[in-house]
N, C-alpha and C positions, 0 to 999 in steps of 0.2 A: 104764428109760425108753427107748423107741425114739426115734430122731432121724432127721432128714431133711436131706440135702444140698440146697442151693439149686440151681435149674435155670433155664437160659435156653435155650430151644430155637430153633434157627434157623428164621426165617420161611420158609414154603413157599408156592407159588402156591395160591390158593384158601383155603377155610376149613374144610377137612375134618380138620385135625389141631390138636392143642394147640400154641399158638404164643406164646411169651413171650420177650422180649429184655431183657436187663439194660441199663437206661439210666443209672442212678446208684447209687452206694453211699456212705453216710455213716457214718464211724467217728468218734464224738464224742470220741475220745481219741488221735488219731494226730498231733496237732500242726499239722494243716492245718485252718483254720477256714472252713467253708463257710457264711458268714453270708449275709445277704440279697443282697449285691452281689458275691458271688464265684461265678462259673460259671453260675448259673441262666439268665440271659438272654443269655449269650454263645455264639457259634458256635465253640466250642473244646472240646477234650477235657481231662480231668484224670486223672492217674495212669496206671498200667500195667495192662493186662489181666491179667497174671500175679498182680497184687496186688488184683484187683477186689473180693474179699471180705475184704480185710485192712485197706485204707486207703480214704480218700476216692477216688472214681473216677467219671468221667463219660465215657460213650461218645459221641463227637461224632456218629457216623453214626446211632446209634439215637435220639439226641436230636432228630434232624431227620426221623424217620420218622412217618408218620400213625399216630395212636393212637386207638383207640375204647374201650379198657379199660386200667386201671392197677391194679397190685398193689403193695402195700408189705409187705415181709417183714422181720421182726426176726430177727436171727441172730447167731451167735457164730462168727466166722471161717468162715462158710459153712454152719454147722449151724443150721437154722431152729427157732424155737420158736413163732412166731405169724405169721399172714398175713391180709391183707384184700384184697378185690378190689372195685373200683367201675367203673361205666360212665360214660364222659364224656357230658355233656349235648349237646355239639356234636362230631360225629364228623369224622374226617379231618384234624384239626389235630395238628401235632407238639408235643412238649414245648417246643421252642425257641419256636414261635409263641405258645404259651400263657404262658410265663414272660416273654417279651419284651413282652407286653401289660400294661405296668405303669401306663399312664395312661389311665383312672383306676385300673386294677387292681380289687381287691376283687370277684373273680368266684367264684361257686360253680360249680365246673367239672364236678362229677358230679351225678347225679340218682338218686333212689330209695334213698339210703343204700348201705351195703356190700351187695354181692351174695353175698359169701362171706366167712366168718370162720373160721379154723382156729387153734386154740391147743392146744399139747400139754399133757397133764395135768401138774400140779405146776409149771407155768410161774410164775415169780415176777415181781414188780415190774410189775404190770399196772394197778394202781389209778390212778396218775398218769402213766402212759405217754401221750405226746402223740398217738399213733395208736391204741393199743389200749385206753386208759383211758376213752375217750368214743366215742360212736357218732354217725353223721350222714354228711354229704357232705364232700367236700374243697373247701376254700377256697384259692385261689391268689392270690398277690401281695396279701396283706391289708395295705393301706396305711392308716395313721391318724396324722395330724399328721406328726411326724418319725420315725415307726417303721414297721417292716415285718416281716411273716412270710411266707415263701414257701409253706408248706403248713401249714394248720391244719384240724382237724376241726370241723365246725359245732356239734357237741355241747359243745365247749368255749366259752370266752368270745371273741367277736368284737367288738373295740372299735369304737365309733362313729368316723366319719371325724375329728371334731374332738376326740376324747377322747385326751389325751396321758397315758394311764394305764400304758403299758408292760405291758399285761396280756393280750395275745394271744400264745399260746405254741404252738410246733410246731417245724417244721424250717426252717432258714435264717432267722435272726432278726437284727435290728439295732434299737437304740433311739436312734440319732442320725444319721439320713440324710434325704435328700430322696427318698422312696420312689418317686415317679413318674419319676425320672430316674436314680436310684442315685448321686447325688452324696453323698459321705460327709461329714458334718459333724464327727464325732468318732469316730475309728476304734475307740476302746477299748470301744465298746458292741456290737460285733459278737459273735455267738455262734451256734453251730451248732444245738444242740437244747436246747429248754427244756421242762420237764415241765408238765403241767396243774397249775395252782395259782391261787389268788386272791391276787395280790400287787400291788395298784395302787400306782402311784408315790407318791401322796400319803401313804400310810400304811405302806408296806412297803419295806424296803431289803434284802431277801434273796431275790433271784430265783434259783430253783433251776435250775441248768444241769446237763444230763446230761453226765457226763464232764468233760474239762478243756479242750475246744476253745472257748475264748472269749478275748477280747482285753484283759481286765484291768479292765473297768468295775467301780467299787467296790461296786456293788449285785449283781454277778453272783457267785454262790456255786457252786463246783464240788460235784458229788455223784456217786455211783456211776453208771457207764454201764450201761444195761440191755441193751445189745447194739449191733449195728450195724443200719442200716436200708437195705435194698436196694429200689430202685424199678424195677419191670418194666413194660413196656408190651406191648400186643397189639392187632392189628388186628381179630381176630375171635374170640378165645377169652375166654369169661367164667369158665371153670373153671381154677383154678390147680393145678398138679400137686404140691401140698403133701401131699395124700393122708393127712392125719392121722397122719403118722409111721409109715406102714405099710411103707415101703420106702426104701432109699437110692437117690438119683437122681444120675446122673452129670452133672457140670456141663458144659454146652455153651454157649458164647457166640459171638455173631457177631464176626467180625474187623472 
């Protein structure tokens, strides 16, 4: 099976070249829990560039750049097996602006569903993957009662505002916060990645967490990590250079 190394190409003036910059990487088993209130809405960096495809990572400068397109790539220490690209509904806003917009939050940030989807043959663990297991647009800052999910796909379950069902799943989650302000009520309910599942609070006590990055809530159950999730942004490229596994691409990231 052919594989492809992730790429982040330095942004150039104009829009005549493929242009993607790595904004964030989530490793669900590195011991650092990127839950709803860690990093997303803050003007700060996380981790080292040299470990950007190994551990949780956030590029402070890229997080503040205007973004018109977003790609999420599942990978294994930099070797990708799946990618999706979406177009933002409102152009020119940075990820910092979008994730800081928590009150009231609950925004469908992209439009038209994914523009591009690439999955290598024989890729496993897709059915309940929070990004690749369902289709639709990206919902940011999905707040509901005392819960929040930073990125969910609309093809999954999006809880109603007054529904305390702990049942919206995706990237950057917490089940005991004030999601409009990020005040934490009980820290043990923070968790980085949860898989697509129907596990409402009233009847289910086994919320499947991908990997081990969670803070010990008694209903949170560890399960195998399907990979890491890298988030790229672009100002003008809608084609991501994943290329269906046809070539190896040198990793180039902005300083």
